[in-house]
N, C-alpha and C positions, 0 to 999 in steps of 0.2 A: 504494500500500500504506500503510495507516494504522498508527498506533502500536498501536492495540488489536489489529490483525491480527498484527503481529509479536510482541506479547506473548502472544497466543493460541498461536502456533506454539511459542514458547519454553516456555510453560507445558506444552503437550502433550509436548515433548521432555523436560522435567524429570520429568513423571509417568511417561513410558516408562522413563527411567533409574531411577527409584525402583522401578518394578515389576520391572525386570530385576535389580536388585541385591538386592532384599529376600530372595529364597530363599537366595542365597549367604551374605549377611551373617547371616541367621538360623541357618543351619547352623553357621557359624563361631562365632557368639556362644554357641549352646547347647553346642557342643563345648568352648569355652573355659571356660564355667562348670563343666561336668562335670569337666574335667581339673583345674581349680583346686580344686574340692571334693575330688577324689581326692588331690591334692598336699597339701592342708591336713590331711586325715585321716591320711595316711601320713607326712607330714613329709619327703617326697621333693621336693627343689628342683632338678630337672634341667630345663634349658632345652629340650632336645630332646623331653622328655616333653610339654611344652606345645605345641611347634611342629608336630610330625609329625601328631598327631591333627587339628589344625586344617587342615593341608594336605589330609589325606585326606578330611575333611568337605567341604571346598570342591570337591574333585574329584568326590566323590559327588553333591553338589548340581548340579554342571555336567552330570554324566551324567544325573541324573534330570530336571532342568529345562531342559537344553540345547535340546531340540526346541521346547519352548514359548517359550523366550527367543528363539530364532531366528525363529520365526513372528511374534512380537510386533514385533521390530525390522524384519523384512522388510515387514510390513504398514505400519508407520509410514513406512519409507523409500519404499515404492511409492506411498503416499498423497502424500508430499511431491513425488515426481517426477511423478506424474499431474497434480497441481494446479499444477505449476511455471508453466505459461503464465498462470494466474490470479494468481500471486504477482507476476509481473513487471509487469503492467499497472498 
């Protein structure tokens, strides 16, 4: 196994991680901006007002994108396990 081969596997793993985290982080970011704007307009500075909507947004993102995320990670893992004999040589 060459250095380039290992770097290629690591690069694919990082890309899969970025793909999987993007929807959740996007929902949390958008919710955080909207809540911050609401707090700035109303001058309500309550910590739970900022935290609870973000948690709900992350849960919503997991419900919406969960099947797709599971499919992506299963495909990547099965590809790794299928090609395992080629990696060892």
